[in-house]
mmCIF file of the N, C-alpha and C atoms, coordinates in Angstrom:
data_MODEL
# 
_entry.id   MODEL 
# 
loop_
_atom_site.group_PDB 
_atom_site.id 
_atom_site.type_symbol 
_atom_site.label_atom_id 
_atom_site.label_alt_id 
_atom_site.label_comp_id 
_atom_site.label_asym_id 
_atom_site.label_entity_id 
_atom_site.label_seq_id 
_atom_site.pdbx_PDB_ins_code 
_atom_site.Cartn_x 
_atom_site.Cartn_y 
_atom_site.Cartn_z 
_atom_site.occupancy 
_atom_site.B_iso_or_equiv 
_atom_site.pdbx_formal_charge 
_atom_site.auth_seq_id 
_atom_site.auth_comp_id 
_atom_site.auth_asym_id 
_atom_site.auth_atom_id 
_atom_site.pdbx_PDB_model_num 
ATOM 1   N N  . MET A 1 1  ? 71.605 -17.662 21.075 1.00 0.00 ? 1  MET A N  1 
ATOM 2   C CA . MET A 1 1  ? 72.131 -18.388 22.197 1.00 0.00 ? 1  MET A CA 1 
ATOM 3   C C  . MET A 1 1  ? 73.283 -19.256 21.682 1.00 0.00 ? 1  MET A C  1 
ATOM 4   N N  . THR A 1 2  ? 74.301 -19.377 22.488 1.00 0.00 ? 2  THR A N  1 
ATOM 5   C CA . THR A 1 2  ? 75.435 -20.219 22.120 1.00 0.00 ? 2  THR A CA 1 
ATOM 6   C C  . THR A 1 2  ? 75.208 -21.646 22.623 1.00 0.00 ? 2  THR A C  1 
ATOM 7   N N  . GLU A 1 3  ? 76.006 -22.550 22.099 1.00 0.00 ? 3  GLU A N  1 
ATOM 8   C CA . GLU A 1 3  ? 75.905 -23.948 22.535 1.00 0.00 ? 3  GLU A CA 1 
ATOM 9   C C  . GLU A 1 3  ? 76.207 -24.063 24.027 1.00 0.00 ? 3  GLU A C  1 
ATOM 10  N N  . LYS A 1 4  ? 77.197 -23.315 24.510 1.00 0.00 ? 4  LYS A N  1 
ATOM 11  C CA . LYS A 1 4  ? 77.568 -23.340 25.928 1.00 0.00 ? 4  LYS A CA 1 
ATOM 12  C C  . LYS A 1 4  ? 76.420 -22.853 26.804 1.00 0.00 ? 4  LYS A C  1 
ATOM 13  N N  . GLN A 1 5  ? 75.759 -21.772 26.399 1.00 0.00 ? 5  GLN A N  1 
ATOM 14  C CA . GLN A 1 5  ? 74.622 -21.253 27.162 1.00 0.00 ? 5  GLN A CA 1 
ATOM 15  C C  . GLN A 1 5  ? 73.503 -22.291 27.218 1.00 0.00 ? 5  GLN A C  1 
ATOM 16  N N  . PHE A 1 6  ? 73.247 -22.957 26.085 1.00 0.00 ? 6  PHE A N  1 
ATOM 17  C CA . PHE A 1 6  ? 72.206 -23.972 26.044 1.00 0.00 ? 6  PHE A CA 1 
ATOM 18  C C  . PHE A 1 6  ? 72.556 -25.145 26.952 1.00 0.00 ? 6  PHE A C  1 
ATOM 19  N N  . GLN A 1 7  ? 73.804 -25.595 26.904 1.00 0.00 ? 7  GLN A N  1 
ATOM 20  C CA . GLN A 1 7  ? 74.236 -26.691 27.769 1.00 0.00 ? 7  GLN A CA 1 
ATOM 21  C C  . GLN A 1 7  ? 74.099 -26.316 29.239 1.00 0.00 ? 7  GLN A C  1 
ATOM 22  N N  . ASP A 1 8  ? 74.450 -25.074 29.576 1.00 0.00 ? 8  ASP A N  1 
ATOM 23  C CA . ASP A 1 8  ? 74.310 -24.611 30.964 1.00 0.00 ? 8  ASP A CA 1 
ATOM 24  C C  . ASP A 1 8  ? 72.848 -24.632 31.406 1.00 0.00 ? 8  ASP A C  1 
ATOM 25  N N  . LEU A 1 9  ? 71.951 -24.188 30.518 1.00 0.00 ? 9  LEU A N  1 
ATOM 26  C CA . LEU A 1 9  ? 70.521 -24.167 30.855 1.00 0.00 ? 9  LEU A CA 1 
ATOM 27  C C  . LEU A 1 9  ? 69.968 -25.573 31.066 1.00 0.00 ? 9  LEU A C  1 
ATOM 28  N N  . ILE A 1 10 ? 70.300 -26.501 30.177 1.00 0.00 ? 10 ILE A N  1 
ATOM 29  C CA . ILE A 1 10 ? 69.747 -27.847 30.344 1.00 0.00 ? 10 ILE A CA 1 
ATOM 30  C C  . ILE A 1 10 ? 70.350 -28.535 31.563 1.00 0.00 ? 10 ILE A C  1 
ATOM 31  N N  . SER A 1 11 ? 71.570 -28.157 31.928 1.00 0.00 ? 11 SER A N  1 
ATOM 32  C CA . SER A 1 11 ? 72.159 -28.689 33.159 1.00 0.00 ? 11 SER A CA 1 
ATOM 33  C C  . SER A 1 11 ? 71.490 -28.080 34.383 1.00 0.00 ? 11 SER A C  1 
ATOM 34  N N  . ASP A 1 12 ? 71.267 -26.772 34.349 1.00 0.00 ? 12 ASP A N  1 
ATOM 35  C CA . ASP A 1 12 ? 70.616 -26.084 35.471 1.00 0.00 ? 12 ASP A CA 1 
ATOM 36  C C  . ASP A 1 12 ? 69.227 -26.638 35.744 1.00 0.00 ? 12 ASP A C  1 
ATOM 37  N N  . HIS A 1 13 ? 68.509 -26.989 34.675 1.00 0.00 ? 13 HIS A N  1 
ATOM 38  C CA . HIS A 1 13 ? 67.139 -27.488 34.808 1.00 0.00 ? 13 HIS A CA 1 
ATOM 39  C C  . HIS A 1 13 ? 67.072 -29.014 34.832 1.00 0.00 ? 13 HIS A C  1 
ATOM 40  N N  . ASP A 1 14 ? 68.235 -29.649 34.743 1.00 0.00 ? 14 ASP A N  1 
ATOM 41  C CA . ASP A 1 14 ? 68.337 -31.111 34.796 1.00 0.00 ? 14 ASP A CA 1 
ATOM 42  C C  . ASP A 1 14 ? 67.406 -31.790 33.780 1.00 0.00 ? 14 ASP A C  1 
ATOM 43  N N  . VAL A 1 15 ? 67.474 -31.327 32.536 1.00 0.00 ? 15 VAL A N  1 
ATOM 44  C CA . VAL A 1 15 ? 66.636 -31.893 31.476 1.00 0.00 ? 15 VAL A CA 1 
ATOM 45  C C  . VAL A 1 15 ? 67.454 -32.481 30.339 1.00 0.00 ? 15 VAL A C  1 
ATOM 46  N N  . HIS A 1 16 ? 68.719 -32.731 30.588 1.00 0.00 ? 16 HIS A N  1 
ATOM 47  C CA . HIS A 1 16 ? 69.586 -33.234 29.509 1.00 0.00 ? 16 HIS A CA 1 
ATOM 48  C C  . HIS A 1 16 ? 69.030 -34.511 28.885 1.00 0.00 ? 16 HIS A C  1 
ATOM 49  N N  . ARG A 1 17 ? 68.561 -35.435 29.716 1.00 0.00 ? 17 ARG A N  1 
ATOM 50  C CA . ARG A 1 17 ? 68.015 -36.702 29.204 1.00 0.00 ? 17 ARG A CA 1 
ATOM 51  C C  . ARG A 1 17 ? 66.804 -36.455 28.292 1.00 0.00 ? 17 ARG A C  1 
ATOM 52  N N  . ASN A 1 18 ? 65.972 -35.490 28.649 1.00 0.00 ? 18 ASN A N  1 
ATOM 53  C CA . ASN A 1 18 ? 64.763 -35.221 27.861 1.00 0.00 ? 18 ASN A CA 1 
ATOM 54  C C  . ASN A 1 18 ? 65.063 -34.444 26.582 1.00 0.00 ? 18 ASN A C  1 
ATOM 55  N N  . VAL A 1 19 ? 66.138 -33.676 26.587 1.00 0.00 ? 19 VAL A N  1 
ATOM 56  C CA . VAL A 1 19 ? 66.502 -32.878 25.416 1.00 0.00 ? 19 VAL A CA 1 
ATOM 57  C C  . VAL A 1 19 ? 67.386 -33.678 24.460 1.00 0.00 ? 19 VAL A C  1 
ATOM 58  N N  . GLN A 1 20 ? 68.012 -34.722 24.935 1.00 0.00 ? 20 GLN A N  1 
ATOM 59  C CA . GLN A 1 20 ? 68.963 -35.511 24.158 1.00 0.00 ? 20 GLN A CA 1 
ATOM 60  C C  . GLN A 1 20 ? 68.446 -35.945 22.783 1.00 0.00 ? 20 GLN A C  1 
ATOM 61  N N  . PRO A 1 21 ? 67.190 -36.400 22.638 1.00 0.00 ? 21 PRO A N  1 
ATOM 62  C CA . PRO A 1 21 ? 66.738 -36.869 21.325 1.00 0.00 ? 21 PRO A CA 1 
ATOM 63  C C  . PRO A 1 21 ? 66.827 -35.823 20.205 1.00 0.00 ? 21 PRO A C  1 
ATOM 64  N N  . TYR A 1 22 ? 66.747 -34.550 20.521 1.00 0.00 ? 22 TYR A N  1 
ATOM 65  C CA . TYR A 1 22 ? 66.819 -33.530 19.463 1.00 0.00 ? 22 TYR A CA 1 
ATOM 66  C C  . TYR A 1 22 ? 67.915 -32.507 19.704 1.00 0.00 ? 22 TYR A C  1 
ATOM 67  N N  . TYR A 1 23 ? 68.816 -32.796 20.602 1.00 0.00 ? 23 TYR A N  1 
ATOM 68  C CA . TYR A 1 23 ? 69.927 -31.908 20.909 1.00 0.00 ? 23 TYR A CA 1 
ATOM 69  C C  . TYR A 1 23 ? 70.790 -31.643 19.679 1.00 0.00 ? 23 TYR A C  1 
ATOM 70  N N  . GLU A 1 24 ? 71.147 -32.701 18.949 1.00 0.00 ? 24 GLU A N  1 
ATOM 71  C CA . GLU A 1 24 ? 71.993 -32.553 17.758 1.00 0.00 ? 24 GLU A CA 1 
ATOM 72  C C  . GLU A 1 24 ? 71.309 -31.706 16.685 1.00 0.00 ? 24 GLU A C  1 
ATOM 73  N N  . ARG A 1 25 ? 70.012 -31.887 16.522 1.00 0.00 ? 25 ARG A N  1 
ATOM 74  C CA . ARG A 1 25 ? 69.288 -31.100 15.510 1.00 0.00 ? 25 ARG A CA 1 
ATOM 75  C C  . ARG A 1 25 ? 69.281 -29.628 15.868 1.00 0.00 ? 25 ARG A C  1 
ATOM 76  N N  . LEU A 1 26 ? 69.203 -29.326 17.164 1.00 0.00 ? 26 LEU A N  1 
ATOM 77  C CA . LEU A 1 26 ? 69.272 -27.929 17.589 1.00 0.00 ? 26 LEU A CA 1 
ATOM 78  C C  . LEU A 1 26 ? 70.637 -27.332 17.284 1.00 0.00 ? 26 LEU A C  1 
ATOM 79  N N  . LEU A 1 27 ? 71.676 -28.084 17.532 1.00 0.00 ? 27 LEU A N  1 
ATOM 80  C CA . LEU A 1 27 ? 73.029 -27.593 17.316 1.00 0.00 ? 27 LEU A CA 1 
ATOM 81  C C  . LEU A 1 27 ? 73.328 -27.373 15.836 1.00 0.00 ? 27 LEU A C  1 
ATOM 82  N N  . THR A 1 28 ? 72.825 -28.254 14.987 1.00 0.00 ? 28 THR A N  1 
ATOM 83  C CA . THR A 1 28 ? 73.123 -28.144 13.560 1.00 0.00 ? 28 THR A CA 1 
ATOM 84  C C  . THR A 1 28 ? 72.191 -27.196 12.822 1.00 0.00 ? 28 THR A C  1 
ATOM 85  N N  . SER A 1 29 ? 71.122 -26.795 13.451 1.00 0.00 ? 29 SER A N  1 
ATOM 86  C CA . SER A 1 29 ? 70.207 -25.855 12.802 1.00 0.00 ? 29 SER A CA 1 
ATOM 87  C C  . SER A 1 29 ? 70.540 -24.429 13.236 1.00 0.00 ? 29 SER A C  1 
ATOM 88  N N  . SER A 1 30 ? 69.978 -23.488 12.552 1.00 0.00 ? 30 SER A N  1 
ATOM 89  C CA . SER A 1 30 ? 70.188 -22.082 12.927 1.00 0.00 ? 30 SER A CA 1 
ATOM 90  C C  . SER A 1 30 ? 69.211 -21.652 14.015 1.00 0.00 ? 30 SER A C  1 
ATOM 91  N N  . ILE A 1 31 ? 68.323 -22.540 14.410 1.00 0.00 ? 31 ILE A N  1 
ATOM 92  C CA . ILE A 1 31 ? 67.303 -22.217 15.411 1.00 0.00 ? 31 ILE A CA 1 
ATOM 93  C C  . ILE A 1 31 ? 67.941 -21.878 16.748 1.00 0.00 ? 31 ILE A C  1 
ATOM 94  N N  . LEU A 1 32 ? 68.944 -22.639 17.160 1.00 0.00 ? 32 LEU A N  1 
ATOM 95  C CA . LEU A 1 32 ? 69.574 -22.411 18.461 1.00 0.00 ? 32 LEU A CA 1 
ATOM 96  C C  . LEU A 1 32 ? 70.138 -20.997 18.554 1.00 0.00 ? 32 LEU A C  1 
ATOM 97  N N  . LYS A 1 33 ? 70.755 -20.535 17.487 1.00 0.00 ? 33 LYS A N  1 
ATOM 98  C CA . LYS A 1 33 ? 71.350 -19.196 17.487 1.00 0.00 ? 33 LYS A CA 1 
ATOM 99  C C  . LYS A 1 33 ? 70.309 -18.100 17.633 1.00 0.00 ? 33 LYS A C  1 
ATOM 100 N N  . SER A 1 34 ? 69.093 -18.365 17.179 1.00 0.00 ? 34 SER A N  1 
ATOM 101 C CA . SER A 1 34 ? 68.042 -17.350 17.260 1.00 0.00 ? 34 SER A CA 1 
ATOM 102 C C  . SER A 1 34 ? 67.268 -17.396 18.582 1.00 0.00 ? 34 SER A C  1 
ATOM 103 N N  . MET A 1 35 ? 67.510 -18.428 19.383 1.00 0.00 ? 35 MET A N  1 
ATOM 104 C CA . MET A 1 35 ? 66.807 -18.554 20.663 1.00 0.00 ? 35 MET A CA 1 
ATOM 105 C C  . MET A 1 35 ? 67.395 -17.596 21.695 1.00 0.00 ? 35 MET A C  1 
ATOM 106 N N  . ASN A 1 36 ? 66.519 -17.099 22.557 1.00 0.00 ? 36 ASN A N  1 
ATOM 107 C CA . ASN A 1 36 ? 66.895 -16.165 23.612 1.00 0.00 ? 36 ASN A CA 1 
ATOM 108 C C  . ASN A 1 36 ? 67.148 -16.934 24.903 1.00 0.00 ? 36 ASN A C  1 
ATOM 109 N N  . VAL A 1 37 ? 68.259 -16.643 25.572 1.00 0.00 ? 37 VAL A N  1 
ATOM 110 C CA . VAL A 1 37 ? 68.629 -17.350 26.794 1.00 0.00 ? 37 VAL A CA 1 
ATOM 111 C C  . VAL A 1 37 ? 67.578 -17.159 27.884 1.00 0.00 ? 37 VAL A C  1 
ATOM 112 N N  . GLU A 1 38 ? 67.115 -15.926 28.077 1.00 0.00 ? 38 GLU A N  1 
ATOM 113 C CA . GLU A 1 38 ? 66.120 -15.630 29.114 1.00 0.00 ? 38 GLU A CA 1 
ATOM 114 C C  . GLU A 1 38 ? 64.818 -16.379 28.865 1.00 0.00 ? 38 GLU A C  1 
ATOM 115 N N  . ILE A 1 39 ? 64.386 -16.404 27.603 1.00 0.00 ? 39 ILE A N  1 
ATOM 116 C CA . ILE A 1 39 ? 63.134 -17.071 27.262 1.00 0.00 ? 39 ILE A CA 1 
ATOM 117 C C  . ILE A 1 39 ? 63.279 -18.588 27.406 1.00 0.00 ? 39 ILE A C  1 
ATOM 118 N N  . MET A 1 40 ? 64.409 -19.139 26.977 1.00 0.00 ? 40 MET A N  1 
ATOM 119 C CA . MET A 1 40 ? 64.622 -20.584 27.120 1.00 0.00 ? 40 MET A CA 1 
ATOM 120 C C  . MET A 1 40 ? 64.675 -20.975 28.591 1.00 0.00 ? 40 MET A C  1 
ATOM 121 N N  . ASP A 1 41 ? 65.282 -20.148 29.417 1.00 0.00 ? 41 ASP A N  1 
ATOM 122 C CA . ASP A 1 41 ? 65.324 -20.412 30.857 1.00 0.00 ? 41 ASP A CA 1 
ATOM 123 C C  . ASP A 1 41 ? 63.906 -20.459 31.426 1.00 0.00 ? 41 ASP A C  1 
ATOM 124 N N  . ALA A 1 42 ? 63.079 -19.491 31.059 1.00 0.00 ? 42 ALA A N  1 
ATOM 125 C CA . ALA A 1 42 ? 61.690 -19.458 31.521 1.00 0.00 ? 42 ALA A CA 1 
ATOM 126 C C  . ALA A 1 42 ? 60.915 -20.658 30.972 1.00 0.00 ? 42 ALA A C  1 
ATOM 127 N N  . PHE A 1 43 ? 61.142 -20.999 29.710 1.00 0.00 ? 43 PHE A N  1 
ATOM 128 C CA . PHE A 1 43 ? 60.470 -22.132 29.077 1.00 0.00 ? 43 PHE A CA 1 
ATOM 129 C C  . PHE A 1 43 ? 60.777 -23.425 29.833 1.00 0.00 ? 43 PHE A C  1 
ATOM 130 N N  . LEU A 1 44 ? 62.044 -23.652 30.118 1.00 0.00 ? 44 LEU A N  1 
ATOM 131 C CA . LEU A 1 44 ? 62.432 -24.871 30.826 1.00 0.00 ? 44 LEU A CA 1 
ATOM 132 C C  . LEU A 1 44 ? 61.926 -24.882 32.264 1.00 0.00 ? 44 LEU A C  1 
ATOM 133 N N  . SER A 1 45 ? 61.689 -23.707 32.829 1.00 0.00 ? 45 SER A N  1 
ATOM 134 C CA . SER A 1 45 ? 61.154 -23.612 34.184 1.00 0.00 ? 45 SER A CA 1 
ATOM 135 C C  . SER A 1 45 ? 59.663 -23.932 34.239 1.00 0.00 ? 45 SER A C  1 
ATOM 136 N N  . HIS A 1 46 ? 58.945 -23.644 33.146 1.00 0.00 ? 46 HIS A N  1 
ATOM 137 C CA . HIS A 1 46 ? 57.492 -23.777 33.142 1.00 0.00 ? 46 HIS A CA 1 
ATOM 138 C C  . HIS A 1 46 ? 56.972 -25.058 32.514 1.00 0.00 ? 46 HIS A C  1 
ATOM 139 N N  . PHE A 1 47 ? 57.790 -25.748 31.733 1.00 0.00 ? 47 PHE A N  1 
ATOM 140 C CA . PHE A 1 47 ? 57.330 -26.945 31.035 1.00 0.00 ? 47 PHE A CA 1 
ATOM 141 C C  . PHE A 1 47 ? 58.129 -28.161 31.450 1.00 0.00 ? 47 PHE A C  1 
ATOM 142 N N  . GLU A 1 48 ? 57.425 -29.262 31.608 1.00 0.00 ? 48 GLU A N  1 
ATOM 143 C CA . GLU A 1 48 ? 58.081 -30.541 31.853 1.00 0.00 ? 48 GLU A CA 1 
ATOM 144 C C  . GLU A 1 48 ? 58.216 -31.230 30.502 1.00 0.00 ? 48 GLU A C  1 
ATOM 145 N N  . LEU A 1 49 ? 59.442 -31.393 30.063 1.00 0.00 ? 49 LEU A N  1 
ATOM 146 C CA . LEU A 1 49 ? 59.687 -31.988 28.759 1.00 0.00 ? 49 LEU A CA 1 
ATOM 147 C C  . LEU A 1 49 ? 59.648 -33.500 28.849 1.00 0.00 ? 49 LEU A C  1 
ATOM 148 N N  . SER A 1 50 ? 59.041 -34.101 27.860 1.00 0.00 ? 50 SER A N  1 
ATOM 149 C CA . SER A 1 50 ? 58.923 -35.549 27.796 1.00 0.00 ? 50 SER A CA 1 
ATOM 150 C C  . SER A 1 50 ? 60.006 -36.115 26.886 1.00 0.00 ? 50 SER A C  1 
ATOM 151 N N  . GLU A 1 51 ? 60.495 -37.305 27.208 1.00 0.00 ? 51 GLU A N  1 
ATOM 152 C CA . GLU A 1 51 ? 61.487 -37.961 26.355 1.00 0.00 ? 51 GLU A CA 1 
ATOM 153 C C  . GLU A 1 51 ? 60.886 -38.337 25.002 1.00 0.00 ? 51 GLU A C  1 
ATOM 154 N N  . GLU A 1 52 ? 59.573 -38.485 24.947 1.00 0.00 ? 52 GLU A N  1 
ATOM 155 C CA . GLU A 1 52 ? 58.905 -38.863 23.703 1.00 0.00 ? 52 GLU A CA 1 
ATOM 156 C C  . GLU A 1 52 ? 58.614 -37.669 22.801 1.00 0.00 ? 52 GLU A C  1 
ATOM 157 N N  . MET A 1 53 ? 58.835 -36.469 23.286 1.00 0.00 ? 53 MET A N  1 
ATOM 158 C CA . MET A 1 53 ? 58.543 -35.263 22.517 1.00 0.00 ? 53 MET A CA 1 
ATOM 159 C C  . MET A 1 53 ? 59.450 -35.202 21.285 1.00 0.00 ? 53 MET A C  1 
ATOM 160 N N  . THR A 1 54 ? 58.854 -34.890 20.144 1.00 0.00 ? 54 THR A N  1 
ATOM 161 C CA . THR A 1 54 ? 59.640 -34.776 18.914 1.00 0.00 ? 54 THR A CA 1 
ATOM 162 C C  . THR A 1 54 ? 60.305 -33.401 18.846 1.00 0.00 ? 54 THR A C  1 
ATOM 163 N N  . PHE A 1 55 ? 61.253 -33.288 17.950 1.00 0.00 ? 55 PHE A N  1 
ATOM 164 C CA . PHE A 1 55 ? 61.937 -32.013 17.720 1.00 0.00 ? 55 PHE A CA 1 
ATOM 165 C C  . PHE A 1 55 ? 60.934 -30.935 17.308 1.00 0.00 ? 55 PHE A C  1 
ATOM 166 N N  . GLU A 1 56 ? 60.018 -31.297 16.428 1.00 0.00 ? 56 GLU A N  1 
ATOM 167 C CA . GLU A 1 56 ? 59.020 -30.357 15.939 1.00 0.00 ? 56 GLU A CA 1 
ATOM 168 C C  . GLU A 1 56 ? 58.095 -29.893 17.066 1.00 0.00 ? 56 GLU A C  1 
ATOM 169 N N  . GLU A 1 57 ? 57.712 -30.800 17.947 1.00 0.00 ? 57 GLU A N  1 
ATOM 170 C CA . GLU A 1 57 ? 56.869 -30.434 19.095 1.00 0.00 ? 57 GLU A CA 1 
ATOM 171 C C  . GLU A 1 57 ? 57.614 -29.495 20.033 1.00 0.00 ? 57 GLU A C  1 
ATOM 172 N N  . PHE A 1 58 ? 58.879 -29.781 20.289 1.00 0.00 ? 58 PHE A N  1 
ATOM 173 C CA . PHE A 1 58 ? 59.685 -28.931 21.165 1.00 0.00 ? 58 PHE A CA 1 
ATOM 174 C C  . PHE A 1 58 ? 59.798 -27.523 20.595 1.00 0.00 ? 58 PHE A C  1 
ATOM 175 N N  . ILE A 1 59 ? 60.144 -27.417 19.317 1.00 0.00 ? 59 ILE A N  1 
ATOM 176 C CA . ILE A 1 59 ? 60.292 -26.102 18.688 1.00 0.00 ? 59 ILE A CA 1 
ATOM 177 C C  . ILE A 1 59 ? 58.956 -25.379 18.644 1.00 0.00 ? 59 ILE A C  1 
ATOM 178 N N  . GLY A 1 60 ? 57.885 -26.081 18.326 1.00 0.00 ? 60 GLY A N  1 
ATOM 179 C CA . GLY A 1 60 ? 56.556 -25.468 18.287 1.00 0.00 ? 60 GLY A CA 1 
ATOM 180 C C  . GLY A 1 60 ? 56.149 -24.918 19.639 1.00 0.00 ? 60 GLY A C  1 
ATOM 181 N N  . MET A 1 61 ? 56.362 -25.701 20.692 1.00 0.00 ? 61 MET A N  1 
ATOM 182 C CA . MET A 1 61 ? 56.019 -25.235 22.038 1.00 0.00 ? 61 MET A CA 1 
ATOM 183 C C  . MET A 1 61 ? 56.884 -24.036 22.435 1.00 0.00 ? 61 MET A C  1 
ATOM 184 N N  . TYR A 1 62 ? 58.179 -24.095 22.094 1.00 0.00 ? 62 TYR A N  1 
ATOM 185 C CA . TYR A 1 62 ? 59.066 -22.979 22.412 1.00 0.00 ? 62 TYR A CA 1 
ATOM 186 C C  . TYR A 1 62 ? 58.613 -21.705 21.699 1.00 0.00 ? 62 TYR A C  1 
ATOM 187 N N  . LYS A 1 63 ? 58.288 -21.809 20.421 1.00 0.00 ? 63 LYS A N  1 
ATOM 188 C CA . LYS A 1 63 ? 57.884 -20.636 19.639 1.00 0.00 ? 63 LYS A CA 1 
ATOM 189 C C  . LYS A 1 63 ? 56.591 -20.026 20.190 1.00 0.00 ? 63 LYS A C  1 
ATOM 190 N N  . ILE A 1 64 ? 55.636 -20.853 20.566 1.00 0.00 ? 64 ILE A N  1 
ATOM 191 C CA . ILE A 1 64 ? 54.398 -20.345 21.173 1.00 0.00 ? 64 ILE A CA 1 
ATOM 192 C C  . ILE A 1 64 ? 54.717 -19.664 22.495 1.00 0.00 ? 64 ILE A C  1 
ATOM 193 N N  . PHE A 1 65 ? 55.535 -20.320 23.316 1.00 0.00 ? 65 PHE A N  1 
ATOM 194 C CA . PHE A 1 65 ? 55.923 -19.746 24.603 1.00 0.00 ? 65 PHE A CA 1 
ATOM 195 C C  . PHE A 1 65 ? 56.652 -18.420 24.402 1.00 0.00 ? 65 PHE A C  1 
ATOM 196 N N  . GLU A 1 66 ? 57.506 -18.347 23.399 1.00 0.00 ? 66 GLU A N  1 
ATOM 197 C CA . GLU A 1 66 ? 58.278 -17.131 23.114 1.00 0.00 ? 66 GLU A CA 1 
ATOM 198 C C  . GLU A 1 66 ? 57.351 -15.946 22.840 1.00 0.00 ? 66 GLU A C  1 
ATOM 199 N N  . VAL A 1 67 ? 56.326 -16.165 22.035 1.00 0.00 ? 67 VAL A N  1 
ATOM 200 C CA . VAL A 1 67 ? 55.378 -15.094 21.707 1.00 0.00 ? 67 VAL A CA 1 
ATOM 201 C C  . VAL A 1 67 ? 54.612 -14.659 22.951 1.00 0.00 ? 67 VAL A C  1 
ATOM 202 N N  . VAL A 1 68 ? 54.108 -15.605 23.712 1.00 0.00 ? 68 VAL A N  1 
ATOM 203 C CA . VAL A 1 68 ? 53.342 -15.293 24.924 1.00 0.00 ? 68 VAL A CA 1 
ATOM 204 C C  . VAL A 1 68 ? 54.232 -14.596 25.940 1.00 0.00 ? 68 VAL A C  1 
ATOM 205 N N  . TYR A 1 69 ? 55.447 -15.073 26.112 1.00 0.00 ? 69 TYR A N  1 
ATOM 206 C CA . TYR A 1 69 ? 56.385 -14.499 27.072 1.00 0.00 ? 69 TYR A CA 1 
ATOM 207 C C  . TYR A 1 69 ? 56.709 -13.054 26.716 1.00 0.00 ? 69 TYR A C  1 
ATOM 208 N N  . GLU A 1 70 ? 57.015 -12.790 25.470 1.00 0.00 ? 70 GLU A N  1 
ATOM 209 C CA . GLU A 1 70 ? 57.337 -11.429 25.034 1.00 0.00 ? 70 GLU A CA 1 
ATOM 210 C C  . GLU A 1 70 ? 56.124 -10.512 25.146 1.00 0.00 ? 70 GLU A C  1 
ATOM 211 N N  . GLU A 1 71 ? 54.949 -11.027 24.831 1.00 0.00 ? 71 GLU A N  1 
ATOM 212 C CA . GLU A 1 71 ? 53.740 -10.221 24.905 1.00 0.00 ? 71 GLU A CA 1 
ATOM 213 C C  . GLU A 1 71 ? 53.411 -9.854  26.356 1.00 0.00 ? 71 GLU A C  1 
ATOM 214 N N  . ASN A 1 72 ? 53.639 -10.770 27.277 1.00 0.00 ? 72 ASN A N  1 
ATOM 215 C CA . ASN A 1 72 ? 53.353 -10.505 28.684 1.00 0.00 ? 72 ASN A CA 1 
ATOM 216 C C  . ASN A 1 72 ? 54.376 -9.595  29.333 1.00 0.00 ? 72 ASN A C  1 
ATOM 217 N N  . LYS A 1 73 ? 55.550 -9.469  28.732 1.00 0.00 ? 73 LYS A N  1 
ATOM 218 C CA . LYS A 1 73 ? 56.547 -8.526  29.268 1.00 0.00 ? 73 LYS A CA 1 
ATOM 219 C C  . LYS A 1 73 ? 56.093 -7.095  29.069 1.00 0.00 ? 73 LYS A C  1 
ATOM 220 N N  . PHE A 1 74 ? 55.406 -6.855  27.971 1.00 0.00 ? 74 PHE A N  1 
ATOM 221 C CA . PHE A 1 74 ? 54.922 -5.529  27.648 1.00 0.00 ? 74 PHE A CA 1 
ATOM 222 C C  . PHE A 1 74 ? 53.431 -5.603  27.357 1.00 0.00 ? 74 PHE A C  1 
ATOM 223 N N  . PRO A 1 75 ? 52.632 -5.678  28.417 1.00 0.00 ? 75 PRO A N  1 
ATOM 224 C CA . PRO A 1 75 ? 51.189 -5.869  28.200 1.00 0.00 ? 75 PRO A CA 1 
ATOM 225 C C  . PRO A 1 75 ? 50.549 -4.705  27.443 1.00 0.00 ? 75 PRO A C  1 
ATOM 226 N N  . VAL A 1 76 ? 49.566 -5.085  26.661 1.00 0.00 ? 76 VAL A N  1 
ATOM 227 C CA . VAL A 1 76 ? 48.808 -4.098  25.902 1.00 0.00 ? 76 VAL A CA 1 
ATOM 228 C C  . VAL A 1 76 ? 47.860 -3.396  26.858 1.00 0.00 ? 76 VAL A C  1 
ATOM 229 N N  . ILE A 1 77 ? 47.820 -2.081  26.793 1.00 0.00 ? 77 ILE A N  1 
ATOM 230 C CA . ILE A 1 77 ? 46.905 -1.301  27.646 1.00 0.00 ? 77 ILE A CA 1 
ATOM 231 C C  . ILE A 1 77 ? 45.690 -0.951  26.802 1.00 0.00 ? 77 ILE A C  1 
ATOM 232 N N  . TYR A 1 78 ? 44.535 -1.355  27.317 1.00 0.00 ? 78 TYR A N  1 
ATOM 233 C CA . TYR A 1 78 ? 43.287 -1.105  26.576 1.00 0.00 ? 78 TYR A CA 1 
ATOM 234 C C  . TYR A 1 78 ? 42.704 0.227   26.965 1.00 0.00 ? 78 TYR A C  1 
# 
């Protein structure tokens, strides 16, 4: 994901204030580049982010959501 795509998503979901505490860390890390726009859009739609949330908590929740989201796109047939 590009910085512009991320900025558009946080504007669309009106979460800029909640993302601000770790926004710079996302931009300077390689994590942002590896994030998927579709998954981040779904993540921001399903979770209410807290201003007190740490960078590590945000990334951890995103990574868990990413796995669940991808797994549910292609359900396992028993």
